[in-house]
C-alpha positions in Angstrom: 230.3 4.4 175.8 230.1 7.5 178.0 230.0 9.7 174.9 227.1 7.7 173.4 225.3 7.9 176.7 225.7 11.7 176.8 224.5 11.9 173.2 221.4 9.9 174.0 220.6 12.0 177.0 220.9 15.2 175.0 218.7 13.7 172.3 216.2 12.6 174.9 216.2 16.1 176.5 215.6 17.7 173.1 212.7 15.3 172.5 211.3 16.2 175.9 211.6 19.9 175.3 210.0 19.5 171.9 207.1 17.6 173.4 206.7 20.3 176.1 206.8 23.1 173.5 204.2 21.3 171.4 202.0 20.8 174.4 202.3 24.5 175.4 201.6 25.6 171.8 198.6 23.3 171.6 197.3 24.6 175.0 197.7 28.2 173.8 196.0 27.4 170.4 193.1 25.9 172.3 192.3 29.2 174.0 189.1 30.8 172.7 189.8 34.4 171.4 186.8 36.7 171.9 187.0 40.4 170.9 185.1 42.9 173.0 182.6 44.6 170.7 180.4 46.3 173.3 178.1 43.3 173.5 178.1 41.3 176.8 180.1 38.2 176.4 178.4 34.9 177.5 180.6 32.6 179.7 179.2 29.3 180.8 180.7 27.7 183.9 180.5 24.0 184.8 180.1 23.6 188.6 183.3 22.5 190.1 185.5 23.2 187.1 187.8 26.3 186.9 187.5 28.7 184.0 190.3 31.0 183.1 189.7 34.4 181.3 192.8 36.2 180.1 193.1 40.0 179.5 196.0 42.1 178.2 196.7 43.7 181.6 195.6 43.8 185.3 191.8 44.0 185.9 189.3 44.4 188.7 186.1 42.4 188.8 182.8 43.6 190.0 180.9 40.5 191.2 177.4 41.0 192.5 176.8 40.1 196.2 174.3 37.5 195.1 177.1 35.3 193.8 179.3 35.5 197.0 178.3 32.0 198.2 178.2 30.3 194.8 181.2 31.7 192.9 184.9 32.0 193.7 186.7 34.8 191.9 190.5 35.4 191.8 192.6 37.7 189.6 196.3 37.3 189.0 198.3 39.4 186.4 195.4 39.9 184.0 193.9 36.5 184.4 190.5 35.9 186.1 190.0 32.5 187.7 186.3 31.5 188.2 185.0 28.4 189.9 181.3 27.9 190.6 180.3 26.0 193.7 176.6 25.8 192.8 174.5 26.6 189.7 173.2 30.1 189.2 171.3 31.9 186.5 172.8 34.4 184.1 174.3 37.2 186.0 176.1 40.3 184.6 179.6 40.9 185.8 181.6 44.1 185.1 185.4 43.9 184.5 187.6 47.0 184.3 191.2 47.3 183.0 193.2 49.0 185.7 195.5 50.9 183.3 193.0 52.2 180.8 189.7 52.1 182.8 188.0 50.3 179.9 185.1 48.1 180.8 184.0 44.6 179.6 180.6 43.1 180.5 180.3 39.4 180.9 177.0 37.4 181.3 178.1 34.6 183.6 176.1 31.4 184.2 176.8 28.1 186.0 175.3 24.7 185.7 176.2 21.0 186.0 176.1 20.6 182.2 179.5 19.6 180.7 181.0 22.3 178.5 184.3 23.4 176.9 186.1 25.2 179.7 189.2 26.0 177.6 190.8 29.3 178.6 189.2 32.4 177.1 191.3 35.4 175.9 189.3 38.6 175.6 190.8 41.4 173.5 189.7 45.0 173.8 191.5 46.7 171.0 190.0 46.2 167.5 192.4 46.9 164.6 191.2 49.1 161.8 190.6 47.5 158.4 191.5 49.7 155.3 189.8 49.8 152.0 192.2 47.1 150.6 191.2 44.7 153.4 194.6 44.9 155.1 194.4 45.2 158.9 196.4 48.0 160.3 196.9 49.1 163.9 195.1 52.3 165.0 197.2 55.3 166.1 197.0 57.1 169.4 193.7 59.0 170.1 193.9 62.6 171.3 191.1 63.8 173.6 190.3 67.3 174.5 190.7 68.7 178.0 187.0 68.3 178.9 187.0 64.6 177.9 190.2 63.9 179.9 188.9 65.7 183.0 185.6 63.9 182.8 187.4 60.5 182.4 189.6 61.2 185.5 186.6 62.3 187.6 184.6 59.1 186.6 187.5 56.9 187.7 187.4 58.4 191.2 183.8 58.9 191.9 181.4 57.1 189.4 180.1 53.6 190.1 181.8 51.0 187.9 178.7 50.5 185.8 178.7 54.1 184.8 182.4 54.5 184.0 183.0 55.3 180.3 186.1 53.8 178.7 188.4 55.9 176.5 190.5 53.9 174.0 194.2 54.7 174.2 194.1 56.2 177.7 196.7 54.5 179.9 197.6 54.9 183.6 201.1 56.3 184.2 203.4 56.1 187.3 203.0 58.9 189.8 204.8 59.8 193.1 202.1 60.5 195.7 204.2 62.6 198.1 202.8 66.0 199.0 203.8 68.9 196.7 203.6 72.7 197.0 200.9 73.1 194.4 198.7 75.8 195.9 200.3 79.1 196.8 199.9 80.4 200.4 200.6 77.2 202.2 197.1 76.7 203.6 196.1 73.9 201.3 198.0 70.6 201.1 198.2 68.9 197.7 198.9 65.2 197.2 198.8 63.5 193.8 196.5 60.5 193.6 196.5 59.0 190.1 197.5 60.0 186.5 196.8 59.0 183.0 198.2 59.7 179.5 196.2 60.1 176.3 198.3 60.8 173.2 200.6 63.8 174.1 198.6 65.0 177.1 198.4 63.9 180.7 195.7 64.3 183.3 196.4 64.1 187.0 194.0 63.9 189.9 195.4 65.8 193.0 193.8 65.7 196.4 193.5 69.1 198.1 193.1 69.4 201.9 192.6 72.6 203.9 195.0 72.7 206.8 193.9 76.1 208.2 191.1 77.1 210.5 189.7 79.4 207.8 187.6 78.4 204.7 189.6 78.5 201.4 188.3 79.6 198.0 190.2 77.7 195.3 191.5 79.7 192.3 193.3 78.2 189.3 195.6 81.2 189.3 197.0 80.2 192.6 198.3 76.9 191.3 202.1 76.5 190.7 203.0 74.8 187.5 202.4 74.7 183.8 198.8 73.4 183.2 196.6 73.4 180.1 193.5 73.2 182.3 192.6 73.0 186.0 189.2 71.8 187.2 188.2 71.7 190.9 185.7 69.1 192.1 184.6 71.8 194.6 185.6 75.4 194.5 185.5 76.0 198.2 187.1 74.2 201.2 185.7 74.4 204.7 188.1 74.7 207.7 190.3 71.8 208.6 188.5 69.0 210.4 185.2 69.6 208.6 184.0 66.8 206.3 184.1 69.3 203.4 187.8 70.3 204.0 189.0 68.1 201.1 188.4 68.0 197.3 190.2 67.0 194.1 191.6 69.1 191.3 192.1 67.6 187.8 195.1 69.0 186.0 195.7 68.5 182.3 199.3 69.0 181.1 201.6 68.5 178.2 204.2 66.8 180.4 204.0 64.3 183.3 202.9 65.8 186.6 206.4 65.9 188.1 207.7 67.9 185.2 204.8 70.2 185.1 204.5 71.3 188.8 206.9 74.0 189.8 209.3 73.5 192.8 
């Protein structure tokens, strides 16, 4: 009797797991897949209903101030959660992938009209289609030093609406401790952020004048193995001045830690 009971419980558990799996699969299938093709994506919200928008990685959302009182926005692990508290007209929202810096534009609108609020999955990578009609993944893109430097500078200084995305550029881990990058000891160097594109890396490093004298920056004074070095400003004013700090963009064939000399 006990053995039959155990068998029944196991069968019941398998049936339950099967049902759950079927439900999860159905829920995933119900998600609307929309590829980003450089055309703003229209998303309709029903007031009071939550809308989920999935991305491949973590994102930041630039919501206009005009929507502060009528829209709740939350982001968790690459998913944006939107809930409208009141109707609003079509408003453009910019979303940026944190790793790659690529942008997606969404035309958001909210009303009381019922609509399909199934989760939306937005994909940014478009596979290449060969002459035989077979879809094949695209390989890594290699950018020149100027493109990589411009990309890094935009990430730090340009408004979100002006940031240009570069396909295949990914953010890489970086220790942000001060390093002895500039010879002479008068200028402190502290890595800020780094990216990789193909076989090259670009690192933005903050430079701060610690002396009472102005400093003229010279790429030849940098320790390390660099393919290119570009200063945001070529001259630093004495310590304490608002212009005592700048950024240098370093392109290298290896990660920053392996390229800078001890």
